[in-house]
C-alpha positions, 0 to 999 in steps of 0.5 A, a space after each residue: 525549490 528547483 524544478 526537479 524538487 517541485 515536480 517530485 513533490 507535486 507528483 508524490 502529493 498528487 498520488 497521496 491525494 489520489 490514494 485518499 480520495 479515489 483509490 480507497 473510495 471511502 470503504 477503508 482507510 489508506 492504511 487498511 487499503 495497503 494491508 488488504 492489498 498486501 494480504 492478497 499476496 500472502 499471509 503475514 504476521 502482525 510484526 511483518 505487516 507493521 514493518 511493511 506499513 511502517 507503523 508500530 505493532 500497536 497501531 497495526 493491531 488496532 488497524 487489524 481490529 477494524 478489518 476483523 470487525 468488518 470481517 475482512 481478515 482473520 487471525 489464526 495461531 501459527 502452527 509452528 509458533 504458538 506465540 505468533 498470530 498469522 493474518 489472512 484475508 477472508 472471502 469478503 477481504 479477498 473481494 475487497 482487496 481485489 476491488 481496491 487493487 483494480 481501482 489502483 491499477 486503473 488509476 495508474 493506467 490512466 496516468 500512464 495513458 497520458 505518457 507518450 507510448 514510445 516513453 511508457 516503458 522507460 517511464 515505468 523503468 524510471 519509476 521503479 528505479 526511483 522507488 528503489 532509490 527512495 526505499 534505500 534512503 527513506 530512513 535517512 531523509 529528514 524533511 517535511 
């Protein structure tokens, strides 16, 4: 592998490990953490959450069952479409999502603090560009 490939793979793996071991801190799974943080921004339906998390509707339903059992989320019927269920955070869910978001932001800040000050803005812009590029090709990538 080239140095670039090694660096990209190592960076991604480090954040995957960080996410598992530190960001979610054992209170919820990484997938549940993503859902809680997503719901902090807005109310979603099951299909939208599943697509956002890149899992099946069945997997999302099971994930939401676990969050509902812990009283982090509640489901309510969409007033505009009785066949559709909306998912929203409870008070406890908002508190947990806020805690997890703060941990995530702290982890990223710790990494960015290690980047020279004069390069942080360009590093942040490059990370954003890399994310957009990866999202644009994610369905086309075939790798381990």
